One Martini backbone bead per residue (centre of mass of N, CA, C, O) as a GRO file, in nm:
protein
  282
    1MET     BB    1  12.215   6.301   3.875
    2ILE     BB    2  11.890   6.447   3.879
    3LYS     BB    3  11.561   6.304   3.911
    4LYS     BB    4  11.215   6.359   3.808
    5ARG     BB    5  10.871   6.254   3.903
    6ILE     BB    6  10.510   6.267   3.802
    7LEU     BB    7  10.196   6.092   3.922
    8LYS     BB    8   9.891   6.193   3.997
    9GLU     BB    9   9.710   5.926   3.977
   10SER     BB   10   9.925   5.801   4.216
   11ASN     BB   11  10.037   6.002   4.426
   12TYR     BB   12  10.328   6.071   4.274
   13SER     BB   13  10.671   6.122   4.373
   14ALA     BB   14  11.024   6.155   4.254
   15ILE     BB   15  11.372   6.099   4.346
   16TRP     BB   16  11.685   6.058   4.161
   17HIS     BB   17  12.012   5.944   4.305
   18LYS     BB   18  12.255   5.731   4.267
   19GLY     BB   19  12.024   5.485   4.274
   20LYS     BB   20  11.824   5.657   4.446
   21THR     BB   21  11.488   5.655   4.589
   22ILE     BB   22  11.246   5.916   4.649
   23ARG     BB   23  10.928   5.909   4.791
   24ILE     BB   24  10.629   6.123   4.736
   25ALA     BB   25  10.336   6.214   4.845
   26LEU     BB   26  10.121   6.449   4.740
   27ASP     BB   27   9.921   6.312   4.952
   28PRO     BB   28   9.991   6.222   5.274
   29SER     BB   29   9.691   6.089   5.336
   30LYS     BB   30   9.779   5.908   5.090
   31PRO     BB   31   9.856   5.657   4.892
   32ILE     BB   32  10.049   5.498   4.680
   33THR     BB   33   9.989   5.384   4.363
   34GLU     BB   34   9.988   5.221   4.091
   35LEU     BB   35  10.195   5.247   3.818
   36LYS     BB   36  10.171   5.307   3.487
   37TYR     BB   37  10.476   5.422   3.515
   38PRO     BB   38  10.739   5.284   3.598
   39GLU     BB   39  11.060   5.321   3.767
   40PHE     BB   40  11.098   4.999   3.707
   41TYR     BB   41  11.268   4.754   3.496
   42ASP     BB   42  11.239   4.413   3.415
   43ILE     BB   43  11.448   4.257   3.157
   44LYS     BB   44  11.429   4.013   2.910
   45VAL     BB   45  11.667   3.922   2.672
   46THR     BB   46  11.716   3.604   2.734
   47ASN     BB   47  11.721   3.230   2.753
   48LYS     BB   48  12.018   3.207   2.743
   49CYS     BB   49  12.211   2.939   2.915
   50TYR     BB   50  12.494   2.761   3.096
   51GLY     BB   51  12.420   2.693   3.404
   52LYS     BB   52  12.208   2.463   3.482
   53CYS     BB   53  11.995   2.523   3.690
   54PRO     BB   54  11.775   2.330   3.884
   55TRP     BB   55  11.600   2.617   3.977
   56CYS     BB   56  11.508   2.744   3.718
   57TYR     BB   57  11.234   2.964   3.656
   58GLN     BB   58  11.300   2.998   3.321
   59ASN     BB   59  11.421   2.756   3.161
   60SER     BB   60  11.710   2.785   3.085
   61ILE     BB   61  11.920   2.732   2.787
   62PRO     BB   62  12.193   2.689   2.579
   63ASP     BB   63  12.015   2.651   2.282
   64GLU     BB   64  11.886   2.915   2.288
   65MET     BB   65  11.760   3.156   2.118
   66ASN     BB   66  11.803   3.469   2.058
   67THR     BB   67  11.671   3.759   2.075
   68ASN     BB   68  11.538   3.969   1.849
   69ASP     BB   69  11.569   4.305   1.819
   70ILE     BB   70  11.638   4.456   2.098
   71ILE     BB   71  11.685   4.747   2.021
   72ASP     BB   72  11.412   4.813   1.884
   73LYS     BB   73  11.230   4.724   2.119
   74VAL     BB   74  11.331   4.929   2.326
   75ARG     BB   75  11.290   5.183   2.168
   76ASN     BB   76  10.978   5.143   2.099
   77PHE     BB   77  10.893   5.142   2.403
   78PHE     BB   78  11.037   5.421   2.523
   79LEU     BB   79  11.035   5.669   2.323
   80PRO     BB   80  10.720   5.750   2.345
   81MET     BB   81  10.797   5.844   2.607
   82SER     BB   82  10.828   6.049   2.835
   83LEU     BB   83  11.052   6.150   3.066
   84ASN     BB   84  10.848   6.114   3.304
   85ASP     BB   85  10.765   5.803   3.217
   86ARG     BB   86  11.030   5.705   3.243
   87PRO     BB   87  11.249   5.524   3.384
   88PHE     BB   88  11.522   5.520   3.584
   89GLN     BB   89  11.543   5.194   3.557
   90ILE     BB   90  11.722   4.895   3.439
   91ALA     BB   91  11.699   4.532   3.450
   92TYR     BB   92  11.898   4.300   3.303
   93GLY     BB   93  11.813   3.968   3.180
   94GLY     BB   94  11.702   3.615   3.201
   95GLY     BB   95  11.903   3.447   3.163
   96GLU     BB   96  12.206   3.551   2.992
   97PRO     BB   97  12.268   3.863   2.876
   98THR     BB   98  12.580   3.837   2.781
   99GLU     BB   99  12.502   3.635   2.533
  100HIS     BB  100  12.425   3.874   2.376
  101PRO     BB  101  12.553   4.038   2.096
  102ASP     BB  102  12.384   4.329   2.179
  103PHE     BB  103  12.436   4.419   2.477
  104CYS     BB  104  12.629   4.665   2.473
  105THR     BB  105  12.444   4.837   2.294
  106LEU     BB  106  12.207   4.840   2.491
  107LEU     BB  107  12.347   5.000   2.713
  108GLN     BB  108  12.402   5.253   2.546
  109ILE     BB  109  12.107   5.333   2.456
  110THR     BB  110  11.988   5.353   2.735
  111LYS     BB  111  12.167   5.594   2.825
  112GLU     BB  112  12.195   5.791   2.564
  113GLU     BB  113  11.893   5.780   2.433
  114LEU     BB  114  11.690   5.723   2.697
  115ASP     BB  115  11.786   5.810   2.984
  116ILE     BB  116  11.864   5.525   3.122
  117CYS     BB  117  11.955   5.318   3.380
  118PRO     BB  118  12.164   5.046   3.358
  119ASN     BB  119  12.137   4.702   3.450
  120TYR     BB  120  12.261   4.370   3.570
  121THR     BB  121  12.243   4.012   3.549
  122THR     BB  122  12.488   3.755   3.658
  123ASN     BB  123  12.688   3.442   3.660
  124GLY     BB  124  12.992   3.488   3.514
  125MET     BB  125  13.038   3.315   3.233
  126TRP     BB  126  13.194   3.538   3.063
  127ILE     BB  127  13.491   3.434   3.132
  128ASN     BB  128  13.488   3.241   2.866
  129GLN     BB  129  13.556   3.458   2.705
  130ASP     BB  130  13.730   3.647   2.531
  131ALA     BB  131  13.922   3.922   2.587
  132THR     BB  132  13.766   4.116   2.402
  133ASP     BB  133  13.477   4.066   2.518
  134GLN     BB  134  13.544   4.136   2.808
  135TYR     BB  135  13.634   4.428   2.760
  136LYS     BB  136  13.369   4.525   2.636
  137LEU     BB  137  13.189   4.470   2.882
  138ILE     BB  138  13.341   4.636   3.099
  139THR     BB  139  13.336   4.905   2.952
  140ALA     BB  140  13.024   4.931   2.929
  141THR     BB  141  12.964   4.904   3.229
  142LYS     BB  142  13.135   5.147   3.331
  143GLU     BB  143  12.995   5.368   3.138
  144TYR     BB  144  12.660   5.287   3.175
  145CYS     BB  145  12.631   5.161   3.457
  146GLY     BB  146  12.516   5.137   3.787
  147GLY     BB  147  12.519   4.807   3.798
  148VAL     BB  148  12.572   4.472   3.946
  149ALA     BB  149  12.430   4.142   3.957
  150VAL     BB  150  12.539   3.853   4.132
  151SER     BB  151  12.503   3.513   4.100
  152CYS     BB  152  12.555   3.278   4.384
  153HIS     BB  153  12.608   2.987   4.271
  154PRO     BB  154  12.750   2.695   4.380
  155HIS     BB  155  12.817   2.562   4.080
  156LEU     BB  156  12.953   2.879   4.004
  157ASP     BB  157  13.197   2.988   4.171
  158LYS     BB  158  13.433   3.024   3.954
  159TYR     BB  159  13.276   3.252   3.805
  160TRP     BB  160  13.152   3.470   4.000
  161GLY     BB  161  13.412   3.533   4.157
  162GLU     BB  162  13.580   3.645   3.922
  163ALA     BB  163  13.380   3.854   3.820
  164ALA     BB  164  13.354   4.020   4.081
  165ASN     BB  165  13.653   4.109   4.090
  166ILE     BB  166  13.648   4.264   3.825
  167TYR     BB  167  13.439   4.471   3.903
  168TRP     BB  168  13.585   4.580   4.154
  169GLU     BB  169  13.853   4.665   4.008
  170ASN     BB  170  13.651   4.865   3.820
  171GLU     BB  171  13.443   5.018   4.007
  172ILE     BB  172  13.178   4.842   4.021
  173LYS     BB  173  12.879   4.809   4.120
  174LEU     BB  174  12.798   4.558   4.380
  175ASN     BB  175  12.584   4.273   4.378
  176PHE     BB  176  12.412   4.006   4.553
  177HIS     BB  177  12.262   3.688   4.473
  178ILE     BB  178  12.081   3.479   4.718
  179ILE     BB  179  11.971   3.166   4.785
  180ILE     BB  180  11.709   3.070   5.017
  181SER     BB  181  11.647   2.802   5.268
  182ASP     BB  182  11.832   2.628   5.430
  183LYS     BB  183  12.090   2.598   5.644
  184GLU     BB  184  12.310   2.568   5.429
  185SER     BB  185  12.241   2.832   5.270
  186ILE     BB  186  12.287   3.022   5.512
  187ASP     BB  187  12.583   2.953   5.569
  188ARG     BB  188  12.678   3.038   5.290
  189PHE     BB  189  12.601   3.332   5.305
  190VAL     BB  190  12.778   3.407   5.550
  191ASN     BB  191  13.045   3.341   5.409
  192ILE     BB  192  13.014   3.544   5.182
  193TYR     BB  193  12.986   3.794   5.354
  194ASN     BB  194  13.262   3.778   5.504
  195LYS     BB  195  13.432   3.796   5.233
  196TRP     BB  196  13.252   4.056   5.077
  197GLU     BB  197  13.168   4.308   5.247
  198ASN     BB  198  13.388   4.531   5.119
  199LYS     BB  199  13.263   4.493   4.798
  200VAL     BB  200  12.954   4.505   4.871
  201ASP     BB  201  12.653   4.667   4.880
  202TYR     BB  202  12.444   4.413   4.831
  203PHE     BB  203  12.260   4.145   4.989
  204VAL     BB  204  12.038   3.950   4.808
  205LEU     BB  205  11.758   3.779   4.918
  206LEU     BB  206  11.625   3.466   4.788
  207PRO     BB  207  11.368   3.264   4.760
  208TYR     BB  208  11.285   2.960   4.715
  209SER     BB  209  11.126   2.849   4.404
  210THR     BB  210  10.850   2.668   4.253
  211MET     BB  211  10.986   2.700   3.942
  212GLY     BB  212  11.019   2.541   3.671
  213ARG     BB  213  11.287   2.337   3.773
  214ALA     BB  214  11.158   2.387   4.057
  215THR     BB  215  10.996   2.104   4.223
  216THR     BB  216  11.114   2.115   4.507
  217GLU     BB  217  11.033   2.153   4.818
  218LYS     BB  218  11.132   2.441   5.030
  219GLU     BB  219  11.201   2.548   5.336
  220ILE     BB  220  11.224   2.827   5.525
  221ASP     BB  221  11.463   2.899   5.774
  222TRP     BB  222  11.380   3.161   5.947
  223GLU     BB  223  11.499   3.145   6.235
  224TYR     BB  224  11.790   3.092   6.141
  225LEU     BB  225  11.825   3.341   5.971
  226ILE     BB  226  11.786   3.551   6.196
  227SER     BB  227  12.025   3.440   6.378
  228GLN     BB  228  12.252   3.491   6.124
  229LEU     BB  229  12.228   3.776   6.073
  230PRO     BB  230  12.385   4.041   6.008
  231ASP     BB  231  12.475   4.355   6.140
  232SER     BB  232  12.333   4.513   5.860
  233ASN     BB  233  12.286   4.747   5.570
  234LYS     BB  234  12.348   4.508   5.329
  235ILE     BB  235  12.064   4.387   5.355
  236ALA     BB  236  11.834   4.227   5.125
  237PHE     BB  237  11.496   4.173   5.018
  238GLY     BB  238  11.314   4.016   4.821
  239ALA     BB  239  10.985   4.026   4.729
  240ASN     BB  240  10.930   3.711   4.811
  241PHE     BB  241  10.971   3.789   5.131
  242TYR     BB  242  10.718   3.944   5.229
  243PRO     BB  243  10.547   3.725   5.374
  244TYR     BB  244  10.751   3.692   5.605
  245LEU     BB  245  10.764   3.992   5.697
  246GLN     BB  246  10.453   4.007   5.764
  247GLN     BB  247  10.431   3.753   5.969
  248LYS     BB  248  10.678   3.854   6.120
  249ASN     BB  249  10.784   3.973   6.448
  250THR     BB  250  11.058   4.134   6.314
  251LYS     BB  251  11.338   4.327   6.371
  252LEU     BB  252  11.500   4.466   6.088
  253LYS     BB  253  11.824   4.554   5.951
  254VAL     BB  254  11.694   4.639   5.648
  255SER     BB  255  11.646   4.618   5.308
  256LEU     BB  256  11.392   4.683   5.067
  257TYR     BB  257  11.242   4.604   4.808
  258GLU     BB  258  11.051   4.712   4.578
  259PRO     BB  259  10.745   4.740   4.504
  260GLU     BB  260  10.530   4.641   4.241
  261ILE     BB  261  10.396   4.929   4.195
  262CYS     BB  262  10.701   5.033   4.071
  263SER     BB  263  10.707   4.767   3.887
  264LYS     BB  264  10.822   4.570   3.595
  265TYR     BB  265  10.791   4.299   3.348
  266LEU     BB  266  10.990   4.236   3.046
  267ASP     BB  267  10.954   4.049   2.743
  268LEU     BB  268  11.123   4.059   2.440
  269LYS     BB  269  10.997   3.826   2.280
  270ASP     BB  270  10.666   3.921   2.337
  271MET     BB  271  10.611   4.201   2.490
  272LYS     BB  272  10.532   4.130   2.778
  273ILE     BB  273  10.364   4.226   3.082
  274TYR     BB  274  10.457   4.195   3.424
  275LYS     BB  275  10.478   4.217   3.763
  276SER     BB  276  10.698   3.980   3.745
  277SER     BB  277  10.932   3.721   3.708
  278PHE     BB  278  10.722   3.542   3.912
  279SER     BB  279  10.490   3.614   3.702
  280THR     BB  280  10.185   3.531   3.492
  281ASN     BB  281  10.064   3.815   3.529
  282GLU     BB  282   9.959   4.093   3.327
   0.00000   0.00000   0.00000
């Protein structure tokens, strides 16, 4: 399916096909400006998560209550928008979004009622669920989702690795999210890349950020990262890597995540909109 949208006030037009967006400035002599109606939303479904990551910037915890009425909240937010104003895609996250009891229904209404392509991020701990719930999740993912991003946290290797194989075996588009900081984390990324290169669409590198439970400063070993990057078009940098990319005079054969002028972050708990999941500015 091909979708188009035009926002004249932002000098913006775009074509979306099979998860790829091509942007075209209506007036090529002027830049595209921040979109009133973003083409991409990052949406927090719940703060509940059993991962206990020491660097979790969301402070997600196992006994957090799930957000109520997520179906109605998403419907009420997007249905009043015209088809031109609705985003091409939504990335659902958390916490761990698969922990929410209404998550599979959320994927269905996003695709079938709102005509928006849903994706989601997971740490893979859903493999602890019983076989019926696992089947329900994989079936909904395969039927409604554009793809899945798996967070490759080192203390959760046994979960995300098995989950990623299940996605791949079911021909579900697969991306990896990998946190980068010191030499050890970079070596670990390279090992993951070498093992999964033929199964993963994009390896998205995210810089370690001192937010939430991540209180210890860690420097990004940029020079070592550049020296170890595979010569590949499967590497993507998360938006928080932009300062490094802007400061360093390095020609990289990489894909870049979309700028924040085209996306926004929505928390379903309080229905507040932020520039990104790493920002406290509304």
